[in-house]
C-alpha positions, 0 to 999 in steps of 0.5 A: 226489871226496870226497878233494878238500878243499873249496872247490875249482875242479874241471874235468871233463876228459871234458866239456872234451874234448867241448866243445872238439871240438864247437865246433871241428867246428861252426865248421869246418863253417861255414867260419869260423876259430876263435880262442878267447878264453883269458881264460875259462880262463887255463890253458895245457893248455886252450889246447893242447887248443883248438889241437890241435883246429884253432884258428888261434890264441888271443885274449887281453884283455891283454898279460900274458895274451899273455905267459903263453901265448906262443902262435905266433899271438895276437890281443889283442882290446882297444883298447890304449893303448900306453906305452913300457913296454907297447910293449916288452912287445909287441916281446918277444912271440913269433910273429904278434901283432895287437891292437885300436885303436878311435880315430885317437888310439889308433892314432897313440899305438901307432905312436909307441910302437912306432916302427920296429917298428910294421910288425911288428904287425897291427891290427884296428879295433874296431867297436861292433855294439850292445854300446856298450862300446869300438869305433868306429862302422862308419862311422868305421872307415876314418878309424881305419884310415887313422890306423893306416896313417899311424902305420906299423901294418899294418891287416888287418881289423876286429873286434867283440864282440857282448856284448849277446848275454848276455841272454834272447832276445838272441843272434839280434839280437846276431849280426845286429848283429855281421854288419851291423857287420862287413860294413859295416866290411869294405866301408868298409876295402876302399873306402879301399884296405885288404886285409881279411884278417880280420873277427873276431866271435863270443861263446859265446851268439851263436856258433850264429847267427854266419855266415861272411857277416859274420865270417871268424873267431870268438872264443868263450871260455866254451864250454870250461867253460859256466856258470850264465849259459849254462845259464839262457840255453839255450846249454849243457846241464847235461851240458856244464858242465865246471867246477864249484866243489866245496863242502860243506854246513857249516850247516843250519837248516831249509830254509836251507843254507850252503856253504863257497864264497862270492864269493871262490870263485864270483865275485859276478856276477849278471845281473838275469835270473839265478835266483840266485848260481849253480846246483847241477849235481846239484840243479837245483831248488835256488837260491842265494839269498844270497852273502857272501865265504865263505858262499853260501845254498842253498834248495830242496835236500834236503841234509845237513851234510857233503854235498858239492855241485858249484856252477856259477858264474854267470860262469866267467871270474871264478872261474878268476881267483880260484884258483892251480890247478884240480883235474882229474878224469876219470871222476869221479876226480882225475887232476892239477892245472893251474896258472892260468898267466895268473891276475891278468894284468890289464894 
């Protein structure tokens, strides 16, 4: 890969294929539907691989991402507050479209903005399963769903995000909270007269513990590429990691090395429990001890000036959004480039 100019975001297509196939198989064996979150990769070619492997549709975070992919079955897993302009963009989307609501006011706003077209769209009520970000309490789901129905929207279920699974020892408890929240939400919706077709959950770290008893579908995203967070949490192995940032050692003073990839390539996320600002895929003993915009400091690696390394970012979702395209390699050799079609589609 020495012909690739650094820094560069590189996708190993062989590892990507293996990750897509493995998770599709695992999810199907559990009797769950797979609706991967494409905000991780933002790349149409990757979404096509996931759909070909059996995904029932895609998940996005924004209307802009939905526009970029124009998929036949899209879930915007976000409590949208619809303005007339956003409603017009929703109407223009192709295929089956669902989005989230988590309050009676948000549901009423959505119905008002969509007007006579409200019935074209499915809504899922977001419930808080312990992450304490957005989401209504499971006990309040029927109130939100009733407001959505009164606003002319079609309520088809509930969803949650067990984001508190992103921590050491947290995946199991987060999956249990997800299950309990979705089960209660489903029961309350049915008791209020709603047909519950979808109970949607799942994240990459909690995926191994998600059961069909609570959810009907899962929405993992990071699994396609892996990252240093998932590596250090034990949810992927180094040989599973399909996306790295190729970087060159540009400065060396004693044990302190500098790579030509800083936060503008690697992102700046670092969990409190992370061992550094990423990892080196081929030098697991090394640590990335400091980061600035165009520099990252490495210690504990036997490297020299001019050496090229593969850096595993802490949070891969941010990294893809920093570049216009990724270099694709197969068998260690460059075979093409993929555009990051949904880059910057933040609203």
